[in-house]
mmCIF file of the N, C-alpha and C atoms, coordinates in Angstrom:
data_MODEL
# 
_entry.id   MODEL 
# 
loop_
_atom_site.group_PDB 
_atom_site.id 
_atom_site.type_symbol 
_atom_site.label_atom_id 
_atom_site.label_alt_id 
_atom_site.label_comp_id 
_atom_site.label_asym_id 
_atom_site.label_entity_id 
_atom_site.label_seq_id 
_atom_site.pdbx_PDB_ins_code 
_atom_site.Cartn_x 
_atom_site.Cartn_y 
_atom_site.Cartn_z 
_atom_site.occupancy 
_atom_site.B_iso_or_equiv 
_atom_site.pdbx_formal_charge 
_atom_site.auth_seq_id 
_atom_site.auth_comp_id 
_atom_site.auth_asym_id 
_atom_site.auth_atom_id 
_atom_site.pdbx_PDB_model_num 
ATOM 1   N N  . MET A 1 1  ? -0.181  -13.127 -7.857  1.00 0.00 ? 1  MET A N  1 
ATOM 2   C CA . MET A 1 1  ? -1.086  -12.479 -6.938  1.00 0.00 ? 1  MET A CA 1 
ATOM 3   C C  . MET A 1 1  ? -0.928  -13.136 -5.567  1.00 0.00 ? 1  MET A C  1 
ATOM 4   N N  . LYS A 1 2  ? -0.944  -12.310 -4.541  1.00 0.00 ? 2  LYS A N  1 
ATOM 5   C CA . LYS A 1 2  ? -0.835  -12.817 -3.171  1.00 0.00 ? 2  LYS A CA 1 
ATOM 6   C C  . LYS A 1 2  ? -2.086  -12.406 -2.396  1.00 0.00 ? 2  LYS A C  1 
ATOM 7   N N  . ILE A 1 3  ? -2.767  -13.400 -1.838  1.00 0.00 ? 3  ILE A N  1 
ATOM 8   C CA . ILE A 1 3  ? -3.956  -13.167 -1.028  1.00 0.00 ? 3  ILE A CA 1 
ATOM 9   C C  . ILE A 1 3  ? -3.600  -13.503 0.405   1.00 0.00 ? 3  ILE A C  1 
ATOM 10  N N  . GLU A 1 4  ? -3.848  -12.563 1.295   1.00 0.00 ? 4  GLU A N  1 
ATOM 11  C CA . GLU A 1 4  ? -3.577  -12.787 2.706   1.00 0.00 ? 4  GLU A CA 1 
ATOM 12  C C  . GLU A 1 4  ? -4.898  -12.856 3.471   1.00 0.00 ? 4  GLU A C  1 
ATOM 13  N N  . ILE A 1 5  ? -5.007  -13.882 4.311   1.00 0.00 ? 5  ILE A N  1 
ATOM 14  C CA . ILE A 1 5  ? -6.136  -14.017 5.224   1.00 0.00 ? 5  ILE A CA 1 
ATOM 15  C C  . ILE A 1 5  ? -5.597  -13.597 6.583   1.00 0.00 ? 5  ILE A C  1 
ATOM 16  N N  . LEU A 1 6  ? -6.105  -12.489 7.102   1.00 0.00 ? 6  LEU A N  1 
ATOM 17  C CA . LEU A 1 6  ? -5.622  -11.959 8.374   1.00 0.00 ? 6  LEU A CA 1 
ATOM 18  C C  . LEU A 1 6  ? -6.603  -12.313 9.477   1.00 0.00 ? 6  LEU A C  1 
ATOM 19  N N  . GLY A 1 7  ? -6.129  -13.071 10.438  1.00 0.00 ? 7  GLY A N  1 
ATOM 20  C CA . GLY A 1 7  ? -6.969  -13.487 11.550  1.00 0.00 ? 7  GLY A CA 1 
ATOM 21  C C  . GLY A 1 7  ? -6.253  -14.515 12.401  1.00 0.00 ? 7  GLY A C  1 
ATOM 22  N N  . THR A 1 8  ? -6.769  -14.731 13.582  1.00 0.00 ? 8  THR A N  1 
ATOM 23  C CA . THR A 1 8  ? -6.100  -15.592 14.557  1.00 0.00 ? 8  THR A CA 1 
ATOM 24  C C  . THR A 1 8  ? -6.420  -17.072 14.400  1.00 0.00 ? 8  THR A C  1 
ATOM 25  N N  . GLY A 1 9  ? -7.250  -17.413 13.446  1.00 0.00 ? 9  GLY A N  1 
ATOM 26  C CA . GLY A 1 9  ? -7.588  -18.816 13.237  1.00 0.00 ? 9  GLY A CA 1 
ATOM 27  C C  . GLY A 1 9  ? -8.974  -19.190 13.735  1.00 0.00 ? 9  GLY A C  1 
ATOM 28  N N  . CYS A 1 10 ? -9.794  -18.199 14.007  1.00 0.00 ? 10 CYS A N  1 
ATOM 29  C CA . CYS A 1 10 ? -11.164 -18.445 14.458  1.00 0.00 ? 10 CYS A CA 1 
ATOM 30  C C  . CYS A 1 10 ? -11.973 -19.101 13.331  1.00 0.00 ? 10 CYS A C  1 
ATOM 31  N N  . PRO A 1 11 ? -13.150 -19.633 13.632  1.00 0.00 ? 11 PRO A N  1 
ATOM 32  C CA . PRO A 1 11 ? -13.964 -20.270 12.589  1.00 0.00 ? 11 PRO A CA 1 
ATOM 33  C C  . PRO A 1 11 ? -14.264 -19.348 11.400  1.00 0.00 ? 11 PRO A C  1 
ATOM 34  N N  . LYS A 1 12 ? -14.479 -18.067 11.656  1.00 0.00 ? 12 LYS A N  1 
ATOM 35  C CA . LYS A 1 12 ? -14.739 -17.129 10.554  1.00 0.00 ? 12 LYS A CA 1 
ATOM 36  C C  . LYS A 1 12 ? -13.497 -16.968 9.677   1.00 0.00 ? 12 LYS A C  1 
ATOM 37  N N  . CYS A 1 13 ? -12.330 -16.963 10.299  1.00 0.00 ? 13 CYS A N  1 
ATOM 38  C CA . CYS A 1 13 ? -11.072 -16.853 9.550   1.00 0.00 ? 13 CYS A CA 1 
ATOM 39  C C  . CYS A 1 13 ? -10.875 -18.081 8.662   1.00 0.00 ? 13 CYS A C  1 
ATOM 40  N N  . VAL A 1 14 ? -11.185 -19.243 9.204   1.00 0.00 ? 14 VAL A N  1 
ATOM 41  C CA . VAL A 1 14 ? -11.066 -20.486 8.451   1.00 0.00 ? 14 VAL A CA 1 
ATOM 42  C C  . VAL A 1 14 ? -12.020 -20.475 7.262   1.00 0.00 ? 14 VAL A C  1 
ATOM 43  N N  . LYS A 1 15 ? -13.239 -20.022 7.475   1.00 0.00 ? 15 LYS A N  1 
ATOM 44  C CA . LYS A 1 15 ? -14.237 -19.966 6.400   1.00 0.00 ? 15 LYS A CA 1 
ATOM 45  C C  . LYS A 1 15 ? -13.801 -18.990 5.309   1.00 0.00 ? 15 LYS A C  1 
ATOM 46  N N  . LEU A 1 16 ? -13.241 -17.845 5.688   1.00 0.00 ? 16 LEU A N  1 
ATOM 47  C CA . LEU A 1 16 ? -12.770 -16.880 4.701   1.00 0.00 ? 16 LEU A CA 1 
ATOM 48  C C  . LEU A 1 16 ? -11.649 -17.489 3.865   1.00 0.00 ? 16 LEU A C  1 
ATOM 49  N N  . ALA A 1 17 ? -10.750 -18.227 4.492   1.00 0.00 ? 17 ALA A N  1 
ATOM 50  C CA . ALA A 1 17 ? -9.663  -18.885 3.763   1.00 0.00 ? 17 ALA A CA 1 
ATOM 51  C C  . ALA A 1 17 ? -10.220 -19.913 2.777   1.00 0.00 ? 17 ALA A C  1 
ATOM 52  N N  . GLU A 1 18 ? -11.222 -20.678 3.215   1.00 0.00 ? 18 GLU A N  1 
ATOM 53  C CA . GLU A 1 18 ? -11.855 -21.662 2.336   1.00 0.00 ? 18 GLU A CA 1 
ATOM 54  C C  . GLU A 1 18 ? -12.516 -20.973 1.140   1.00 0.00 ? 18 GLU A C  1 
ATOM 55  N N  . ASN A 1 19 ? -13.232 -19.889 1.409   1.00 0.00 ? 19 ASN A N  1 
ATOM 56  C CA . ASN A 1 19 ? -13.899 -19.151 0.330   1.00 0.00 ? 19 ASN A CA 1 
ATOM 57  C C  . ASN A 1 19 ? -12.887 -18.557 -0.643  1.00 0.00 ? 19 ASN A C  1 
ATOM 58  N N  . ALA A 1 20 ? -11.769 -18.060 -0.129  1.00 0.00 ? 20 ALA A N  1 
ATOM 59  C CA . ALA A 1 20 ? -10.732 -17.482 -0.991  1.00 0.00 ? 20 ALA A CA 1 
ATOM 60  C C  . ALA A 1 20 ? -10.139 -18.559 -1.893  1.00 0.00 ? 20 ALA A C  1 
ATOM 61  N N  . ALA A 1 21 ? -9.861  -19.725 -1.340  1.00 0.00 ? 21 ALA A N  1 
ATOM 62  C CA . ALA A 1 21 ? -9.289  -20.811 -2.136  1.00 0.00 ? 21 ALA A CA 1 
ATOM 63  C C  . ALA A 1 21 ? -10.260 -21.236 -3.239  1.00 0.00 ? 21 ALA A C  1 
ATOM 64  N N  . LEU A 1 22 ? -11.532 -21.327 -2.901  1.00 0.00 ? 22 LEU A N  1 
ATOM 65  C CA . LEU A 1 22 ? -12.540 -21.701 -3.888  1.00 0.00 ? 22 LEU A CA 1 
ATOM 66  C C  . LEU A 1 22 ? -12.674 -20.629 -4.966  1.00 0.00 ? 22 LEU A C  1 
ATOM 67  N N  . ALA A 1 23 ? -12.650 -19.372 -4.565  1.00 0.00 ? 23 ALA A N  1 
ATOM 68  C CA . ALA A 1 23 ? -12.755 -18.263 -5.524  1.00 0.00 ? 23 ALA A CA 1 
ATOM 69  C C  . ALA A 1 23 ? -11.585 -18.273 -6.501  1.00 0.00 ? 23 ALA A C  1 
ATOM 70  N N  . VAL A 1 24 ? -10.385 -18.544 -6.001  1.00 0.00 ? 24 VAL A N  1 
ATOM 71  C CA . VAL A 1 24 ? -9.197  -18.603 -6.867  1.00 0.00 ? 24 VAL A CA 1 
ATOM 72  C C  . VAL A 1 24 ? -9.366  -19.727 -7.885  1.00 0.00 ? 24 VAL A C  1 
ATOM 73  N N  . ARG A 1 25 ? -9.808  -20.898 -7.413  1.00 0.00 ? 25 ARG A N  1 
ATOM 74  C CA . ARG A 1 25 ? -10.009 -22.030 -8.325  1.00 0.00 ? 25 ARG A CA 1 
ATOM 75  C C  . ARG A 1 25 ? -11.065 -21.720 -9.381  1.00 0.00 ? 25 ARG A C  1 
ATOM 76  N N  . GLU A 1 26 ? -12.207 -21.169 -8.936  1.00 0.00 ? 26 GLU A N  1 
ATOM 77  C CA . GLU A 1 26 ? -13.301 -20.889 -9.871  1.00 0.00 ? 26 GLU A CA 1 
ATOM 78  C C  . GLU A 1 26 ? -12.940 -19.800 -10.858 1.00 0.00 ? 26 GLU A C  1 
ATOM 79  N N  . ALA A 1 27 ? -12.163 -18.810 -10.428 1.00 0.00 ? 27 ALA A N  1 
ATOM 80  C CA . ALA A 1 27 ? -11.780 -17.707 -11.306 1.00 0.00 ? 27 ALA A CA 1 
ATOM 81  C C  . ALA A 1 27 ? -10.651 -18.110 -12.256 1.00 0.00 ? 27 ALA A C  1 
ATOM 82  N N  . GLY A 1 28 ? -9.963  -19.199 -11.918 1.00 0.00 ? 28 GLY A N  1 
ATOM 83  C CA . GLY A 1 28 ? -8.881  -19.670 -12.769 1.00 0.00 ? 28 GLY A CA 1 
ATOM 84  C C  . GLY A 1 28 ? -7.661  -18.764 -12.759 1.00 0.00 ? 28 GLY A C  1 
ATOM 85  N N  . VAL A 1 29 ? -7.409  -18.126 -11.623 1.00 0.00 ? 29 VAL A N  1 
ATOM 86  C CA . VAL A 1 29 ? -6.240  -17.235 -11.523 1.00 0.00 ? 29 VAL A CA 1 
ATOM 87  C C  . VAL A 1 29 ? -5.141  -17.908 -10.707 1.00 0.00 ? 29 VAL A C  1 
ATOM 88  N N  . GLN A 1 30 ? -3.929  -17.436 -10.914 1.00 0.00 ? 30 GLN A N  1 
ATOM 89  C CA . GLN A 1 30 ? -2.796  -17.915 -10.134 1.00 0.00 ? 30 GLN A CA 1 
ATOM 90  C C  . GLN A 1 30 ? -2.682  -17.033 -8.902  1.00 0.00 ? 30 GLN A C  1 
ATOM 91  N N  . ALA A 1 31 ? -2.711  -17.632 -7.734  1.00 0.00 ? 31 ALA A N  1 
ATOM 92  C CA . ALA A 1 31 ? -2.608  -16.852 -6.505  1.00 0.00 ? 31 ALA A CA 1 
ATOM 93  C C  . ALA A 1 31 ? -2.023  -17.705 -5.394  1.00 0.00 ? 31 ALA A C  1 
ATOM 94  N N  . GLU A 1 32 ? -1.246  -17.041 -4.559  1.00 0.00 ? 32 GLU A N  1 
ATOM 95  C CA . GLU A 1 32 ? -0.721  -17.665 -3.349  1.00 0.00 ? 32 GLU A CA 1 
ATOM 96  C C  . GLU A 1 32 ? -1.601  -17.187 -2.197  1.00 0.00 ? 32 GLU A C  1 
ATOM 97  N N  . ILE A 1 33 ? -2.103  -18.121 -1.404  1.00 0.00 ? 33 ILE A N  1 
ATOM 98  C CA . ILE A 1 33 ? -2.935  -17.751 -0.258  1.00 0.00 ? 33 ILE A CA 1 
ATOM 99  C C  . ILE A 1 33 ? -2.116  -17.975 1.005   1.00 0.00 ? 33 ILE A C  1 
ATOM 100 N N  . VAL A 1 34 ? -1.984  -16.899 1.786   1.00 0.00 ? 34 VAL A N  1 
ATOM 101 C CA . VAL A 1 34 ? -1.166  -16.926 2.995   1.00 0.00 ? 34 VAL A CA 1 
ATOM 102 C C  . VAL A 1 34 ? -2.047  -16.554 4.181   1.00 0.00 ? 34 VAL A C  1 
ATOM 103 N N  . LYS A 1 35 ? -1.900  -17.299 5.272   1.00 0.00 ? 35 LYS A N  1 
ATOM 104 C CA . LYS A 1 35 ? -2.624  -16.966 6.498   1.00 0.00 ? 35 LYS A CA 1 
ATOM 105 C C  . LYS A 1 35 ? -1.690  -16.179 7.408   1.00 0.00 ? 35 LYS A C  1 
ATOM 106 N N  . VAL A 1 36 ? -2.152  -15.006 7.836   1.00 0.00 ? 36 VAL A N  1 
ATOM 107 C CA . VAL A 1 36 ? -1.394  -14.154 8.757   1.00 0.00 ? 36 VAL A CA 1 
ATOM 108 C C  . VAL A 1 36 ? -2.109  -14.213 10.095  1.00 0.00 ? 36 VAL A C  1 
ATOM 109 N N  . THR A 1 37 ? -1.470  -14.831 11.086  1.00 0.00 ? 37 THR A N  1 
ATOM 110 C CA . THR A 1 37 ? -2.132  -15.033 12.379  1.00 0.00 ? 37 THR A CA 1 
ATOM 111 C C  . THR A 1 37 ? -1.506  -14.211 13.504  1.00 0.00 ? 37 THR A C  1 
ATOM 112 N N  . GLU A 1 38 ? -0.365  -13.618 13.260  1.00 0.00 ? 38 GLU A N  1 
ATOM 113 C CA . GLU A 1 38 ? 0.332   -12.836 14.285  1.00 0.00 ? 38 GLU A CA 1 
ATOM 114 C C  . GLU A 1 38 ? -0.356  -11.476 14.443  1.00 0.00 ? 38 GLU A C  1 
ATOM 115 N N  . ILE A 1 39 ? -0.829  -11.187 15.640  1.00 0.00 ? 39 ILE A N  1 
ATOM 116 C CA . ILE A 1 39 ? -1.591  -9.956  15.904  1.00 0.00 ? 39 ILE A CA 1 
ATOM 117 C C  . ILE A 1 39 ? -0.806  -8.706  15.486  1.00 0.00 ? 39 ILE A C  1 
ATOM 118 N N  . ARG A 1 40 ? 0.473   -8.660  15.768  1.00 0.00 ? 40 ARG A N  1 
ATOM 119 C CA . ARG A 1 40 ? 1.272   -7.474  15.409  1.00 0.00 ? 40 ARG A CA 1 
ATOM 120 C C  . ARG A 1 40 ? 1.293   -7.249  13.898  1.00 0.00 ? 40 ARG A C  1 
ATOM 121 N N  . GLU A 1 41 ? 1.412   -8.336  13.149  1.00 0.00 ? 41 GLU A N  1 
ATOM 122 C CA . GLU A 1 41 ? 1.422   -8.219  11.693  1.00 0.00 ? 41 GLU A CA 1 
ATOM 123 C C  . GLU A 1 41 ? 0.063   -7.755  11.173  1.00 0.00 ? 41 GLU A C  1 
ATOM 124 N N  . ILE A 1 42 ? -0.999  -8.258  11.781  1.00 0.00 ? 42 ILE A N  1 
ATOM 125 C CA . ILE A 1 42 ? -2.354  -7.859  11.384  1.00 0.00 ? 42 ILE A CA 1 
ATOM 126 C C  . ILE A 1 42 ? -2.548  -6.365  11.660  1.00 0.00 ? 42 ILE A C  1 
ATOM 127 N N  . MET A 1 43 ? -2.117  -5.920  12.826  1.00 0.00 ? 43 MET A N  1 
ATOM 128 C CA . MET A 1 43 ? -2.284  -4.512  13.202  1.00 0.00 ? 43 MET A CA 1 
ATOM 129 C C  . MET A 1 43 ? -1.425  -3.586  12.334  1.00 0.00 ? 43 MET A C  1 
ATOM 130 N N  . LYS A 1 44 ? -0.281  -4.059  11.872  1.00 0.00 ? 44 LYS A N  1 
ATOM 131 C CA . LYS A 1 44 ? 0.573   -3.253  10.985  1.00 0.00 ? 44 LYS A CA 1 
ATOM 132 C C  . LYS A 1 44 ? -0.150  -2.891  9.702   1.00 0.00 ? 44 LYS A C  1 
ATOM 133 N N  . LYS A 1 45 ? -1.089  -3.729  9.305   1.00 0.00 ? 45 LYS A N  1 
ATOM 134 C CA . LYS A 1 45 ? -1.856  -3.467  8.088   1.00 0.00 ? 45 LYS A CA 1 
ATOM 135 C C  . LYS A 1 45 ? -3.070  -2.585  8.361   1.00 0.00 ? 45 LYS A C  1 
ATOM 136 N N  . GLY A 1 46 ? -3.247  -2.175  9.617   1.00 0.00 ? 46 GLY A N  1 
ATOM 137 C CA . GLY A 1 46 ? -4.353  -1.295  9.962   1.00 0.00 ? 46 GLY A CA 1 
ATOM 138 C C  . GLY A 1 46 ? -5.665  -2.014  10.202  1.00 0.00 ? 46 GLY A C  1 
ATOM 139 N N  . VAL A 1 47 ? -5.610  -3.317  10.331  1.00 0.00 ? 47 VAL A N  1 
ATOM 140 C CA . VAL A 1 47 ? -6.829  -4.107  10.532  1.00 0.00 ? 47 VAL A CA 1 
ATOM 141 C C  . VAL A 1 47 ? -7.162  -4.154  12.017  1.00 0.00 ? 47 VAL A C  1 
ATOM 142 N N  . MET A 1 48 ? -8.373  -3.756  12.349  1.00 0.00 ? 48 MET A N  1 
ATOM 143 C CA . MET A 1 48 ? -8.828  -3.780  13.744  1.00 0.00 ? 48 MET A CA 1 
ATOM 144 C C  . MET A 1 48 ? -9.865  -4.878  13.972  1.00 0.00 ? 48 MET A C  1 
ATOM 145 N N  . PHE A 1 49 ? -10.483 -5.354  12.899  1.00 0.00 ? 49 PHE A N  1 
ATOM 146 C CA . PHE A 1 49 ? -11.499 -6.402  13.001  1.00 0.00 ? 49 PHE A CA 1 
ATOM 147 C C  . PHE A 1 49 ? -11.141 -7.539  12.059  1.00 0.00 ? 49 PHE A C  1 
ATOM 148 N N  . THR A 1 50 ? -11.164 -8.748  12.591  1.00 0.00 ? 50 THR A N  1 
ATOM 149 C CA . THR A 1 50 ? -10.872 -9.913  11.763  1.00 0.00 ? 50 THR A CA 1 
ATOM 150 C C  . THR A 1 50 ? -12.149 -10.722 11.573  1.00 0.00 ? 50 THR A C  1 
ATOM 151 N N  . PRO A 1 51 ? -12.228 -11.543 10.556  1.00 0.00 ? 51 PRO A N  1 
ATOM 152 C CA . PRO A 1 51 ? -11.184 -11.805 9.587   1.00 0.00 ? 51 PRO A CA 1 
ATOM 153 C C  . PRO A 1 51 ? -11.067 -10.673 8.582   1.00 0.00 ? 51 PRO A C  1 
ATOM 154 N N  . ALA A 1 52 ? -9.900  -10.596 7.956   1.00 0.00 ? 52 ALA A N  1 
ATOM 155 C CA . ALA A 1 52 ? -9.677  -9.596  6.918   1.00 0.00 ? 52 ALA A CA 1 
ATOM 156 C C  . ALA A 1 52 ? -9.028  -10.279 5.725   1.00 0.00 ? 52 ALA A C  1 
ATOM 157 N N  . LEU A 1 53 ? -9.200  -9.673  4.575   1.00 0.00 ? 53 LEU A N  1 
ATOM 158 C CA . LEU A 1 53 ? -8.619  -10.201 3.348   1.00 0.00 ? 53 LEU A CA 1 
ATOM 159 C C  . LEU A 1 53 ? -7.844  -9.087  2.668   1.00 0.00 ? 53 LEU A C  1 
ATOM 160 N N  . ALA A 1 54 ? -6.606  -9.390  2.295   1.00 0.00 ? 54 ALA A N  1 
ATOM 161 C CA . ALA A 1 54 ? -5.770  -8.436  1.562   1.00 0.00 ? 54 ALA A CA 1 
ATOM 162 C C  . ALA A 1 54 ? -5.324  -9.088  0.255   1.00 0.00 ? 54 ALA A C  1 
ATOM 163 N N  . ILE A 1 55 ? -5.305  -8.299  -0.792  1.00 0.00 ? 55 ILE A N  1 
ATOM 164 C CA . ILE A 1 55 ? -4.828  -8.768  -2.092  1.00 0.00 ? 55 ILE A CA 1 
ATOM 165 C C  . ILE A 1 55 ? -3.658  -7.889  -2.498  1.00 0.00 ? 55 ILE A C  1 
ATOM 166 N N  . ASP A 1 56 ? -2.518  -8.530  -2.717  1.00 0.00 ? 56 ASP A N  1 
ATOM 167 C CA . ASP A 1 56 ? -1.284  -7.831  -3.072  1.00 0.00 ? 56 ASP A CA 1 
ATOM 168 C C  . ASP A 1 56 ? -0.987  -6.679  -2.116  1.00 0.00 ? 56 ASP A C  1 
ATOM 169 N N  . GLY A 1 57 ? -1.176  -6.936  -0.821  1.00 0.00 ? 57 GLY A N  1 
ATOM 170 C CA . GLY A 1 57 ? -0.829  -5.973  0.214   1.00 0.00 ? 57 GLY A CA 1 
ATOM 171 C C  . GLY A 1 57 ? -1.884  -4.930  0.527   1.00 0.00 ? 57 GLY A C  1 
ATOM 172 N N  . VAL A 1 58 ? -2.990  -4.922  -0.212  1.00 0.00 ? 58 VAL A N  1 
ATOM 173 C CA . VAL A 1 58 ? -4.056  -3.939  0.004   1.00 0.00 ? 58 VAL A CA 1 
ATOM 174 C C  . VAL A 1 58 ? -5.234  -4.628  0.696   1.00 0.00 ? 58 VAL A C  1 
ATOM 175 N N  . VAL A 1 59 ? -5.609  -4.124  1.872   1.00 0.00 ? 59 VAL A N  1 
ATOM 176 C CA . VAL A 1 59 ? -6.734  -4.698  2.602   1.00 0.00 ? 59 VAL A CA 1 
ATOM 177 C C  . VAL A 1 59 ? -8.024  -4.369  1.855   1.00 0.00 ? 59 VAL A C  1 
ATOM 178 N N  . LYS A 1 60 ? -8.748  -5.412  1.481   1.00 0.00 ? 60 LYS A N  1 
ATOM 179 C CA . LYS A 1 60 ? -9.991  -5.254  0.720   1.00 0.00 ? 60 LYS A CA 1 
ATOM 180 C C  . LYS A 1 60 ? -11.233 -5.375  1.588   1.00 0.00 ? 60 LYS A C  1 
ATOM 181 N N  . SER A 1 61 ? -11.098 -6.071  2.724   1.00 0.00 ? 61 SER A N  1 
ATOM 182 C CA . SER A 1 61 ? -12.250 -6.293  3.593   1.00 0.00 ? 61 SER A CA 1 
ATOM 183 C C  . SER A 1 61 ? -11.767 -6.639  4.985   1.00 0.00 ? 61 SER A C  1 
ATOM 184 N N  . SER A 1 62 ? -12.526 -6.203  5.995   1.00 0.00 ? 62 SER A N  1 
ATOM 185 C CA . SER A 1 62 ? -12.223 -6.634  7.360   1.00 0.00 ? 62 SER A CA 1 
ATOM 186 C C  . SER A 1 62 ? -13.518 -6.724  8.150   1.00 0.00 ? 62 SER A C  1 
ATOM 187 N N  . GLY A 1 63 ? -13.520 -7.659  9.084   1.00 0.00 ? 63 GLY A N  1 
ATOM 188 C CA . GLY A 1 63 ? -14.659 -7.809  9.983   1.00 0.00 ? 63 GLY A CA 1 
ATOM 189 C C  . GLY A 1 63 ? -15.804 -8.641  9.466   1.00 0.00 ? 63 GLY A C  1 
ATOM 190 N N  . LYS A 1 64 ? -15.629 -9.276  8.286   1.00 0.00 ? 64 LYS A N  1 
ATOM 191 C CA . LYS A 1 64 ? -16.711 -10.132 7.797   1.00 0.00 ? 64 LYS A CA 1 
ATOM 192 C C  . LYS A 1 64 ? -16.149 -11.230 6.903   1.00 0.00 ? 64 LYS A C  1 
ATOM 193 N N  . VAL A 1 65 ? -16.951 -12.253 6.730   1.00 0.00 ? 65 VAL A N  1 
ATOM 194 C CA . VAL A 1 65 ? -16.591 -13.357 5.855   1.00 0.00 ? 65 VAL A CA 1 
ATOM 195 C C  . VAL A 1 65 ? -17.169 -13.064 4.476   1.00 0.00 ? 65 VAL A C  1 
ATOM 196 N N  . LEU A 1 66 ? -16.282 -12.827 3.517   1.00 0.00 ? 66 LEU A N  1 
ATOM 197 C CA . LEU A 1 66 ? -16.732 -12.580 2.149   1.00 0.00 ? 66 LEU A CA 1 
ATOM 198 C C  . LEU A 1 66 ? -17.180 -13.879 1.497   1.00 0.00 ? 66 LEU A C  1 
ATOM 199 N N  . SER A 1 67 ? -18.166 -13.776 0.624   1.00 0.00 ? 67 SER A N  1 
ATOM 200 C CA . SER A 1 67 ? -18.614 -14.952 -0.121  1.00 0.00 ? 67 SER A CA 1 
ATOM 201 C C  . SER A 1 67 ? -17.622 -15.247 -1.247  1.00 0.00 ? 67 SER A C  1 
ATOM 202 N N  . VAL A 1 68 ? -17.737 -16.426 -1.813  1.00 0.00 ? 68 VAL A N  1 
ATOM 203 C CA . VAL A 1 68 ? -16.889 -16.798 -2.945  1.00 0.00 ? 68 VAL A CA 1 
ATOM 204 C C  . VAL A 1 68 ? -17.076 -15.797 -4.079  1.00 0.00 ? 68 VAL A C  1 
ATOM 205 N N  . GLU A 1 69 ? -18.310 -15.428 -4.342  1.00 0.00 ? 69 GLU A N  1 
ATOM 206 C CA . GLU A 1 69 ? -18.607 -14.492 -5.438  1.00 0.00 ? 69 GLU A CA 1 
ATOM 207 C C  . GLU A 1 69 ? -17.996 -13.111 -5.176  1.00 0.00 ? 69 GLU A C  1 
ATOM 208 N N  . GLU A 1 70 ? -18.057 -12.639 -3.945  1.00 0.00 ? 70 GLU A N  1 
ATOM 209 C CA . GLU A 1 70 ? -17.468 -11.336 -3.611  1.00 0.00 ? 70 GLU A CA 1 
ATOM 210 C C  . GLU A 1 70 ? -15.953 -11.361 -3.824  1.00 0.00 ? 70 GLU A C  1 
ATOM 211 N N  . ILE A 1 71 ? -15.322 -12.443 -3.436  1.00 0.00 ? 71 ILE A N  1 
ATOM 212 C CA . ILE A 1 71 ? -13.867 -12.547 -3.606  1.00 0.00 ? 71 ILE A CA 1 
ATOM 213 C C  . ILE A 1 71 ? -13.520 -12.638 -5.096  1.00 0.00 ? 71 ILE A C  1 
ATOM 214 N N  . LYS A 1 72 ? -14.285 -13.421 -5.850  1.00 0.00 ? 72 LYS A N  1 
ATOM 215 C CA . LYS A 1 72 ? -14.030 -13.539 -7.287  1.00 0.00 ? 72 LYS A CA 1 
ATOM 216 C C  . LYS A 1 72 ? -14.100 -12.172 -7.971  1.00 0.00 ? 72 LYS A C  1 
ATOM 217 N N  . ALA A 1 73 ? -15.035 -11.334 -7.550  1.00 0.00 ? 73 ALA A N  1 
ATOM 218 C CA . ALA A 1 73 ? -15.163 -10.000 -8.142  1.00 0.00 ? 73 ALA A CA 1 
ATOM 219 C C  . ALA A 1 73 ? -13.917 -9.161  -7.867  1.00 0.00 ? 73 ALA A C  1 
ATOM 220 N N  . MET A 1 74 ? -13.293 -9.370  -6.706  1.00 0.00 ? 74 MET A N  1 
ATOM 221 C CA . MET A 1 74 ? -12.077 -8.629  -6.367  1.00 0.00 ? 74 MET A CA 1 
ATOM 222 C C  . MET A 1 74 ? -10.856 -9.136  -7.130  1.00 0.00 ? 74 MET A C  1 
ATOM 223 N N  . LEU A 1 75 ? -10.912 -10.348 -7.601  1.00 0.00 ? 75 LEU A N  1 
ATOM 224 C CA . LEU A 1 75 ? -9.778  -10.940 -8.296  1.00 0.00 ? 75 LEU A CA 1 
ATOM 225 C C  . LEU A 1 75 ? -9.676  -10.499 -9.749  1.00 0.00 ? 75 LEU A C  1 
ATOM 226 N N  . LYS A 1 76 ? -10.724 -9.914  -10.257 1.00 0.00 ? 76 LYS A N  1 
ATOM 227 C CA . LYS A 1 76 ? -10.736 -9.514  -11.690 1.00 0.00 ? 76 LYS A CA 1 
ATOM 228 C C  . LYS A 1 76 ? -10.086 -8.165  -11.886 1.00 0.00 ? 76 LYS A C  1 
# 
């Protein structure tokens, strides 16, 4: 599984990355977490508001920081 954190590195982007890492650990799943900070790459995915989270190439959320529990629900 590949989880992408799309954002320029703002505090909200950092928090989303932290929550994603914690959710992966708590859920006990194997996942690679990648930070995508290049604006062109973010826009190619159709994201207009950051931070955003994509799982296996599918954008699941944009414009908000998901909680650990919300991310865990998406991992199942």
